[in-house]
Backbone as XML, in Angstrom:
<?xml version="1.0"?>
<chain id="A" units="angstrom">
  <residue number="1" name="MET">
    <atom name="N" x="91.837" y="108.885" z="82.294"/>
    <atom name="CA" x="91.091" y="107.927" z="83.090"/>
    <atom name="C" x="91.290" y="106.538" z="82.496"/>
  </residue>
  <residue number="2" name="ASN">
    <atom name="N" x="91.691" y="105.587" z="83.324"/>
    <atom name="CA" x="91.856" y="104.203" z="82.893"/>
    <atom name="C" x="90.547" y="103.452" z="83.074"/>
  </residue>
  <residue number="3" name="ILE">
    <atom name="N" x="90.112" y="102.811" z="82.015"/>
    <atom name="CA" x="88.890" y="102.013" z="82.093"/>
    <atom name="C" x="89.214" y="100.622" z="81.571"/>
  </residue>
  <residue number="4" name="CYS">
    <atom name="N" x="88.868" y="99.648" z="82.357"/>
    <atom name="CA" x="89.083" y="98.259" z="81.958"/>
    <atom name="C" x="87.723" y="97.570" z="81.985"/>
  </residue>
  <residue number="5" name="VAL">
    <atom name="N" x="87.259" y="97.154" z="80.847"/>
    <atom name="CA" x="85.961" y="96.496" z="80.767"/>
    <atom name="C" x="86.186" y="95.085" z="80.260"/>
  </residue>
  <residue number="6" name="MET">
    <atom name="N" x="85.719" y="94.122" z="81.016"/>
    <atom name="CA" x="85.825" y="92.724" z="80.613"/>
    <atom name="C" x="84.415" y="92.170" z="80.548"/>
  </residue>
  <residue number="7" name="LYS">
    <atom name="N" x="84.027" y="91.726" z="79.394"/>
    <atom name="CA" x="82.677" y="91.218" z="79.184"/>
    <atom name="C" x="82.354" y="90.093" z="80.170"/>
  </residue>
  <residue number="8" name="GLY">
    <atom name="N" x="81.249" y="90.248" z="80.854"/>
    <atom name="CA" x="80.786" y="89.223" z="81.777"/>
    <atom name="C" x="81.442" y="89.263" z="83.152"/>
  </residue>
  <residue number="9" name="VAL">
    <atom name="N" x="82.296" y="90.263" z="83.402"/>
    <atom name="CA" x="82.958" y="90.352" z="84.702"/>
    <atom name="C" x="82.405" y="91.556" z="85.440"/>
  </residue>
  <residue number="10" name="ASN">
    <atom name="N" x="81.824" y="91.319" z="86.587"/>
    <atom name="CA" x="81.242" y="92.404" z="87.369"/>
    <atom name="C" x="82.249" y="93.068" z="88.293"/>
  </residue>
  <residue number="11" name="ARG">
    <atom name="N" x="83.219" y="92.317" z="88.751"/>
    <atom name="CA" x="84.248" y="92.883" z="89.621"/>
    <atom name="C" x="85.500" y="92.033" z="89.505"/>
  </residue>
  <residue number="12" name="PHE">
    <atom name="N" x="86.605" y="92.609" z="89.914"/>
    <atom name="CA" x="87.893" y="91.945" z="89.834"/>
    <atom name="C" x="87.980" y="90.845" z="90.887"/>
  </residue>
  <residue number="13" name="GLU">
    <atom name="N" x="88.222" y="89.639" z="90.482"/>
    <atom name="CA" x="88.387" y="88.515" z="91.394"/>
    <atom name="C" x="89.868" y="88.299" z="91.635"/>
  </residue>
  <residue number="14" name="ARG">
    <atom name="N" x="90.306" y="88.464" z="92.872"/>
    <atom name="CA" x="91.741" y="88.429" z="93.154"/>
    <atom name="C" x="92.370" y="87.054" z="92.943"/>
  </residue>
  <residue number="15" name="GLN">
    <atom name="N" x="91.631" y="86.003" z="92.959"/>
    <atom name="CA" x="92.190" y="84.675" z="92.771"/>
    <atom name="C" x="91.908" y="84.132" z="91.369"/>
  </residue>
  <residue number="16" name="SER">
    <atom name="N" x="91.576" y="84.999" z="90.445"/>
    <atom name="CA" x="91.206" y="84.546" z="89.108"/>
    <atom name="C" x="92.408" y="84.046" z="88.318"/>
  </residue>
  <residue number="17" name="HIS">
    <atom name="N" x="92.113" y="83.286" z="87.290"/>
    <atom name="CA" x="93.134" y="82.809" z="86.365"/>
    <atom name="C" x="93.821" y="84.002" z="85.700"/>
  </residue>
  <residue number="18" name="PHE">
    <atom name="N" x="93.058" y="85.025" z="85.378"/>
    <atom name="CA" x="93.593" y="86.250" z="84.792"/>
    <atom name="C" x="94.661" y="86.856" z="85.694"/>
  </residue>
  <residue number="19" name="THR">
    <atom name="N" x="94.384" y="86.943" z="86.975"/>
    <atom name="CA" x="95.330" y="87.521" z="87.926"/>
    <atom name="C" x="96.574" y="86.667" z="88.039"/>
  </residue>
  <residue number="20" name="ALA">
    <atom name="N" x="96.408" y="85.377" z="88.091"/>
    <atom name="CA" x="97.566" y="84.478" z="88.205"/>
    <atom name="C" x="98.487" y="84.638" z="87.003"/>
  </residue>
  <residue number="21" name="LYS">
    <atom name="N" x="97.928" y="84.760" z="85.815"/>
    <atom name="CA" x="98.743" y="84.948" z="84.615"/>
    <atom name="C" x="99.444" y="86.303" z="84.647"/>
  </residue>
  <residue number="22" name="LYS">
    <atom name="N" x="98.754" y="87.321" z="85.110"/>
    <atom name="CA" x="99.339" y="88.664" z="85.199"/>
    <atom name="C" x="100.506" y="88.655" z="86.177"/>
  </residue>
  <residue number="23" name="VAL">
    <atom name="N" x="100.326" y="88.054" z="87.335"/>
    <atom name="CA" x="101.378" y="87.976" z="88.345"/>
    <atom name="C" x="102.590" y="87.226" z="87.795"/>
  </residue>
  <residue number="24" name="ARG">
    <atom name="N" x="102.342" y="86.142" z="87.102"/>
    <atom name="CA" x="103.444" y="85.374" z="86.516"/>
    <atom name="C" x="104.253" y="86.229" z="85.553"/>
  </residue>
  <residue number="25" name="ARG">
    <atom name="N" x="103.561" y="86.984" z="84.699"/>
    <atom name="CA" x="104.266" y="87.846" z="83.740"/>
    <atom name="C" x="105.051" y="88.939" z="84.446"/>
  </residue>
  <residue number="26" name="ILE">
    <atom name="N" x="104.488" y="89.506" z="85.497"/>
    <atom name="CA" x="105.182" y="90.551" z="86.256"/>
    <atom name="C" x="106.460" y="89.990" z="86.869"/>
  </residue>
  <residue number="27" name="ILE">
    <atom name="N" x="106.384" y="88.832" z="87.479"/>
    <atom name="CA" x="107.549" y="88.220" z="88.127"/>
    <atom name="C" x="108.616" y="87.882" z="87.087"/>
  </residue>
  <residue number="28" name="GLU">
    <atom name="N" x="108.219" y="87.329" z="85.960"/>
    <atom name="CA" x="109.190" y="86.992" z="84.916"/>
    <atom name="C" x="109.877" y="88.233" z="84.359"/>
  </residue>
  <residue number="29" name="LEU">
    <atom name="N" x="109.118" y="89.280" z="84.105"/>
    <atom name="CA" x="109.694" y="90.512" z="83.565"/>
    <atom name="C" x="110.601" y="91.181" z="84.599"/>
  </residue>
  <residue number="30" name="PHE">
    <atom name="N" x="110.173" y="91.197" z="85.835"/>
    <atom name="CA" x="110.996" y="91.757" z="86.919"/>
    <atom name="C" x="112.318" y="90.998" z="87.027"/>
  </residue>
  <residue number="31" name="SER">
    <atom name="N" x="112.263" y="89.690" z="86.957"/>
    <atom name="CA" x="113.463" y="88.856" z="87.025"/>
    <atom name="C" x="114.438" y="89.206" z="85.899"/>
  </residue>
  <residue number="32" name="ARG">
    <atom name="N" x="113.911" y="89.342" z="84.698"/>
    <atom name="CA" x="114.774" y="89.682" z="83.548"/>
    <atom name="C" x="115.374" y="91.075" z="83.691"/>
  </residue>
  <residue number="33" name="LYS">
    <atom name="N" x="114.557" y="92.050" z="84.049"/>
    <atom name="CA" x="115.041" y="93.426" z="84.147"/>
    <atom name="C" x="116.080" y="93.606" z="85.250"/>
  </residue>
  <residue number="34" name="GLU">
    <atom name="N" x="115.883" y="92.942" z="86.369"/>
    <atom name="CA" x="116.805" y="93.080" z="87.497"/>
    <atom name="C" x="117.930" y="92.043" z="87.465"/>
  </residue>
  <residue number="35" name="LYS">
    <atom name="N" x="117.857" y="91.132" z="86.495"/>
    <atom name="CA" x="118.865" y="90.071" z="86.344"/>
    <atom name="C" x="119.031" y="89.270" z="87.640"/>
  </residue>
  <residue number="36" name="ILE">
    <atom name="N" x="117.874" y="88.851" z="88.166"/>
    <atom name="CA" x="117.857" y="88.011" z="89.359"/>
    <atom name="C" x="117.085" y="86.739" z="89.023"/>
  </residue>
  <residue number="37" name="SER">
    <atom name="N" x="117.244" y="85.725" z="89.856"/>
    <atom name="CA" x="116.557" y="84.455" z="89.615"/>
    <atom name="C" x="115.044" y="84.629" z="89.780"/>
  </residue>
  <residue number="38" name="LEU">
    <atom name="N" x="114.308" y="83.711" z="89.199"/>
    <atom name="CA" x="112.857" y="83.732" z="89.367"/>
    <atom name="C" x="112.474" y="83.559" z="90.832"/>
  </residue>
  <residue number="39" name="ASP">
    <atom name="N" x="113.217" y="82.727" z="91.553"/>
    <atom name="CA" x="112.936" y="82.536" z="92.983"/>
    <atom name="C" x="113.103" y="83.843" z="93.751"/>
  </residue>
  <residue number="40" name="ASP">
    <atom name="N" x="114.181" y="84.566" z="93.450"/>
    <atom name="CA" x="114.398" y="85.850" z="94.126"/>
    <atom name="C" x="113.333" y="86.870" z="93.728"/>
  </residue>
  <residue number="41" name="ALA">
    <atom name="N" x="112.988" y="86.889" z="92.447"/>
    <atom name="CA" x="111.953" y="87.810" z="91.973"/>
    <atom name="C" x="110.613" y="87.497" z="92.643"/>
  </residue>
  <residue number="42" name="LEU">
    <atom name="N" x="110.315" y="86.229" z="92.782"/>
    <atom name="CA" x="109.086" y="85.808" z="93.446"/>
    <atom name="C" x="109.068" y="86.276" z="94.899"/>
  </residue>
  <residue number="43" name="ALA">
    <atom name="N" x="110.184" y="86.114" z="95.577"/>
    <atom name="CA" x="110.274" y="86.537" z="96.979"/>
    <atom name="C" x="110.085" y="88.043" z="97.110"/>
  </residue>
  <residue number="44" name="VAL">
    <atom name="N" x="110.712" y="88.799" z="96.230"/>
    <atom name="CA" x="110.567" y="90.261" z="96.262"/>
    <atom name="C" x="109.112" y="90.645" z="96.013"/>
  </residue>
  <residue number="45" name="PHE">
    <atom name="N" x="108.515" y="90.044" z="94.993"/>
    <atom name="CA" x="107.136" y="90.377" z="94.648"/>
    <atom name="C" x="106.187" y="90.092" z="95.804"/>
  </residue>
  <residue number="46" name="TYR">
    <atom name="N" x="106.304" y="88.923" z="96.409"/>
    <atom name="CA" x="105.359" y="88.562" z="97.472"/>
    <atom name="C" x="105.555" y="89.344" z="98.759"/>
  </residue>
  <residue number="47" name="ARG">
    <atom name="N" x="106.647" y="90.087" z="98.867"/>
    <atom name="CA" x="106.855" y="90.973" z="100.023"/>
    <atom name="C" x="106.534" y="92.427" z="99.694"/>
  </residue>
  <residue number="48" name="SER">
    <atom name="N" x="106.115" y="92.684" z="98.464"/>
    <atom name="CA" x="105.929" y="94.061" z="98.005"/>
    <atom name="C" x="104.530" y="94.598" z="98.303"/>
  </residue>
  <residue number="49" name="GLU">
    <atom name="N" x="104.469" y="95.919" z="98.300"/>
    <atom name="CA" x="103.187" y="96.602" z="98.413"/>
    <atom name="C" x="102.342" y="96.333" z="97.167"/>
  </residue>
  <residue number="50" name="LEU">
    <atom name="N" x="102.997" y="96.220" z="96.028"/>
    <atom name="CA" x="102.295" y="95.920" z="94.787"/>
    <atom name="C" x="101.533" y="94.602" z="94.903"/>
  </residue>
  <residue number="51" name="TYR">
    <atom name="N" x="102.168" y="93.591" z="95.460"/>
    <atom name="CA" x="101.492" y="92.306" z="95.639"/>
    <atom name="C" x="100.239" y="92.463" z="96.511"/>
  </residue>
  <residue number="52" name="ARG">
    <atom name="N" x="100.389" y="93.196" z="97.604"/>
    <atom name="CA" x="99.242" y="93.395" z="98.496"/>
    <atom name="C" x="98.093" y="94.048" z="97.743"/>
  </residue>
  <residue number="53" name="LEU">
    <atom name="N" x="98.400" y="95.077" z="96.979"/>
    <atom name="CA" x="97.355" y="95.791" z="96.257"/>
    <atom name="C" x="96.717" y="94.924" z="95.169"/>
  </residue>
  <residue number="54" name="VAL">
    <atom name="N" x="97.529" y="94.194" z="94.422"/>
    <atom name="CA" x="97.002" y="93.320" z="93.367"/>
    <atom name="C" x="96.160" y="92.211" z="93.976"/>
  </residue>
  <residue number="55" name="SER">
    <atom name="N" x="96.649" y="91.596" z="95.036"/>
    <atom name="CA" x="95.924" y="90.466" z="95.628"/>
    <atom name="C" x="94.610" y="90.888" z="96.275"/>
  </residue>
  <residue number="56" name="GLU">
    <atom name="N" x="94.532" y="92.149" z="96.706"/>
    <atom name="CA" x="93.292" y="92.653" z="97.295"/>
    <atom name="C" x="92.345" y="93.217" z="96.244"/>
  </residue>
  <residue number="57" name="GLY">
    <atom name="N" x="92.795" y="93.240" z="94.995"/>
    <atom name="CA" x="91.943" y="93.763" z="93.932"/>
    <atom name="C" x="91.759" y="95.264" z="94.000"/>
  </residue>
  <residue number="58" name="VAL">
    <atom name="N" x="92.742" y="95.954" z="94.549"/>
    <atom name="CA" x="92.658" y="97.394" z="94.742"/>
    <atom name="C" x="92.816" y="98.126" z="93.412"/>
  </residue>
  <residue number="59" name="SER">
    <atom name="N" x="91.997" y="99.153" z="93.230"/>
    <atom name="CA" x="92.112" y="100.070" z="92.104"/>
    <atom name="C" x="92.000" y="99.336" z="90.776"/>
  </residue>
  <residue number="60" name="ASP">
    <atom name="N" x="92.642" y="99.880" z="89.768"/>
    <atom name="CA" x="92.633" y="99.280" z="88.436"/>
    <atom name="C" x="93.991" y="98.678" z="88.114"/>
  </residue>
  <residue number="61" name="LEU">
    <atom name="N" x="94.704" y="98.219" z="89.110"/>
    <atom name="CA" x="96.048" y="97.688" z="88.874"/>
    <atom name="C" x="96.042" y="96.548" z="87.872"/>
  </residue>
  <residue number="62" name="HIS">
    <atom name="N" x="95.012" y="95.734" z="87.899"/>
    <atom name="CA" x="94.940" y="94.611" z="86.976"/>
    <atom name="C" x="94.767" y="95.066" z="85.529"/>
  </residue>
  <residue number="63" name="CYS">
    <atom name="N" x="94.396" y="96.337" z="85.327"/>
    <atom name="CA" x="94.237" y="96.885" z="83.977"/>
    <atom name="C" x="95.513" y="97.549" z="83.462"/>
  </residue>
  <residue number="64" name="MET">
    <atom name="N" x="96.449" y="97.803" z="84.350"/>
    <atom name="CA" x="97.685" y="98.467" z="83.948"/>
    <atom name="C" x="98.624" y="97.477" z="83.275"/>
  </residue>
  <residue number="65" name="SER">
    <atom name="N" x="99.472" y="98.005" z="82.417"/>
    <atom name="CA" x="100.380" y="97.131" z="81.673"/>
    <atom name="C" x="101.369" y="96.452" z="82.610"/>
  </residue>
  <residue number="66" name="ASP">
    <atom name="N" x="101.839" y="95.293" z="82.181"/>
    <atom name="CA" x="102.851" y="94.573" z="82.953"/>
    <atom name="C" x="104.091" y="95.442" z="83.123"/>
  </residue>
  <residue number="67" name="GLU">
    <atom name="N" x="104.494" y="96.112" z="82.056"/>
    <atom name="CA" x="105.681" y="96.977" z="82.075"/>
    <atom name="C" x="105.546" y="98.070" z="83.141"/>
  </residue>
  <residue number="68" name="TYR">
    <atom name="N" x="104.398" y="98.711" z="83.183"/>
    <atom name="CA" x="104.155" y="99.770" z="84.162"/>
    <atom name="C" x="104.255" y="99.221" z="85.587"/>
  </residue>
  <residue number="69" name="LEU">
    <atom name="N" x="103.640" y="98.092" z="85.822"/>
    <atom name="CA" x="103.649" y="97.504" z="87.161"/>
    <atom name="C" x="105.050" y="97.053" z="87.558"/>
  </residue>
  <residue number="70" name="VAL">
    <atom name="N" x="105.820" y="96.544" z="86.603"/>
    <atom name="CA" x="107.196" y="96.134" z="86.902"/>
    <atom name="C" x="108.047" y="97.355" z="87.242"/>
  </residue>
  <residue number="71" name="GLU">
    <atom name="N" x="107.848" y="98.453" z="86.538"/>
    <atom name="CA" x="108.593" y="99.674" z="86.867"/>
    <atom name="C" x="108.265" y="100.135" z="88.285"/>
  </residue>
  <residue number="72" name="ASP">
    <atom name="N" x="107.015" y="99.999" z="88.669"/>
    <atom name="CA" x="106.606" y="100.332" z="90.033"/>
    <atom name="C" x="107.267" y="99.389" z="91.039"/>
  </residue>
  <residue number="73" name="LEU">
    <atom name="N" x="107.321" y="98.112" z="90.705"/>
    <atom name="CA" x="107.964" y="97.127" z="91.577"/>
    <atom name="C" x="109.464" y="97.406" z="91.696"/>
  </residue>
  <residue number="74" name="ILE">
    <atom name="N" x="110.098" y="97.764" z="90.597"/>
    <atom name="CA" x="111.531" y="98.090" z="90.622"/>
    <atom name="C" x="111.777" y="99.292" z="91.525"/>
  </residue>
  <residue number="75" name="ALA">
    <atom name="N" x="110.948" y="100.313" z="91.417"/>
    <atom name="CA" x="111.091" y="101.496" z="92.274"/>
    <atom name="C" x="110.972" y="101.120" z="93.745"/>
  </residue>
  <residue number="76" name="GLU">
    <atom name="N" x="110.022" y="100.259" z="94.049"/>
    <atom name="CA" x="109.856" y="99.797" z="95.439"/>
    <atom name="C" x="111.057" y="98.966" z="95.881"/>
  </residue>
  <residue number="77" name="TYR">
    <atom name="N" x="111.544" y="98.122" z="95.012"/>
    <atom name="CA" x="112.689" y="97.233" z="95.296"/>
    <atom name="C" x="113.955" y="98.037" z="95.569"/>
  </residue>
  <residue number="78" name="GLU">
    <atom name="N" x="114.120" y="99.143" z="94.856"/>
    <atom name="CA" x="115.333" y="99.946" z="94.996"/>
    <atom name="C" x="115.316" y="100.850" z="96.216"/>
  </residue>
  <residue number="79" name="ARG">
    <atom name="N" x="114.182" y="100.995" z="96.870"/>
    <atom name="CA" x="114.118" y="101.832" z="98.086"/>
    <atom name="C" x="114.759" y="101.179" z="99.260"/>
  </residue>
</chain>
C-alpha cells in the first residue's frame, strides 16, 4: 500500500507548486531516456493519459517516483 503524507496538506492540489515541479522532472527524464527534445517530450506528456490523471489529482500518482511515472509514460508512448 502506497501512503503519501504531507504535513498540512488535506488533499492533492492539481495546480500546486509541488505538482509543477514533479511534471517538470517527469518531462526532463522522459526527454533524456527517449533522446528527444524537451519540446517533443512536453508535447507527448500533455497528450498522455498520465498527464490527464496527474492533472486531475487521480490516485496517488503524485506520490509515485518520477522514474516509475516515466516508465509508465514510455510504455504509453511506445503503443
